[in-house]
C-alpha positions as MATLAB code, in Angstrom:
seq = 'MKIKKNGDSLIRALKTVAERDAGVRPTFLSLDTRGNIVIEGFKKLIEYDNEKISLNAGAKNIYLYGESLKITACTKNSLSVYGTVSKIEIFEVK';
ca = [
     189.551   33.583  -14.862;
     191.757   35.517  -17.350;
     192.181   34.344  -20.898;
     195.667   33.598  -22.120;
     197.038   35.253  -25.064;
     196.868   32.033  -27.366;
     193.000   31.857  -26.238;
     192.549   35.298  -27.291;
     193.121   34.324  -30.889;
     190.553   31.453  -30.782;
     187.847   33.716  -29.261;
     188.408   36.247  -32.208;
     188.166   33.690  -34.647;
     185.039   32.233  -33.203;
     183.392   35.650  -33.003;
     184.399   36.476  -36.620;
     182.760   33.101  -37.863;
     179.575   33.831  -35.622;
     179.126   37.464  -37.112;
     179.660   36.140  -40.591;
     176.974   33.348  -40.354;
     174.664   35.333  -38.267;
     172.327   35.801  -41.140;
     172.267   32.338  -42.276;
     169.518   30.181  -40.683;
     170.086   26.543  -41.137;
     166.936   24.196  -41.480;
     166.562   21.487  -38.935;
     164.220   18.371  -39.320;
     163.699   16.019  -36.554;
     161.317   13.085  -36.181;
     160.690   10.589  -33.647;
     159.278    6.959  -33.737;
     155.824    8.074  -32.530;
     155.091   10.280  -35.744;
     156.007   13.564  -34.493;
     158.105   15.870  -37.046;
     159.363   19.275  -36.523;
     161.010   21.503  -39.149;
     162.442   24.630  -37.971;
     164.032   27.361  -40.042;
     162.119   26.938  -43.350;
     160.881   29.929  -45.345;
     157.561   28.920  -46.931;
     154.870   26.266  -46.765;
     154.412   25.400  -50.471;
     151.953   22.581  -50.541;
     150.008   20.667  -47.906;
     147.621   17.685  -47.828;
     147.199   14.364  -45.897;
     149.961   12.733  -48.011;
     152.551   15.325  -48.884;
     154.100   18.296  -47.325;
     156.245   20.768  -49.437;
     158.547   23.412  -47.801;
     160.839   25.754  -49.071;
     164.128   26.324  -46.892;
     165.893   28.875  -49.096;
     168.144   27.180  -51.505;
     166.387   23.745  -50.812;
     162.968   22.478  -51.012;
     161.967   19.761  -48.488;
     159.081   17.062  -49.412;
     157.652   14.924  -46.737;
     155.330   11.960  -48.025;
     153.318    9.797  -45.759;
     149.887    8.932  -44.606;
     147.603   10.801  -42.216;
     150.035   13.994  -42.082;
     148.514   16.710  -40.062;
     150.020   20.031  -39.022;
     149.552   20.468  -35.423;
     151.552   23.767  -34.794;
     152.810   26.523  -37.107;
     154.764   29.552  -36.326;
     156.839   31.934  -38.688;
     159.805   29.618  -38.788;
     158.661   26.309  -37.318;
     156.260   23.620  -38.378;
     155.142   20.402  -36.177;
     153.460   17.617  -37.983;
     152.060   14.432  -36.911;
     151.742   11.378  -38.992;
     153.380    8.297  -40.737;
     156.389    9.520  -42.764;
     157.152    7.077  -45.644;
     159.773    9.266  -47.330;
     161.637   12.624  -47.219;
     163.188   14.379  -50.236;
     165.487   17.428  -50.221;
     166.243   19.173  -53.560;
     168.304   22.032  -54.462;
     166.176   25.085  -55.753;
     167.594   26.279  -59.190;
];
């Protein structure tokens, strides 16, 4: 299938945006009703205990508060936690 001329400009614009934002990794936080929490794209684990987990995500810090929080898996940019989350706070780092 050949792309028409008006479609070419859209493709060029999308490539430009992708190249410009290639170095920016957003942080994603997901949780389910069973107590599984996954944080992807964080930079540093700041603090960890059974009631609080603190992470740095570049320009923001993320705080998870709860009960029986346990890290179940950790890679360079991903953290899996299990427990009961009661509050999530996200603060801009100054």
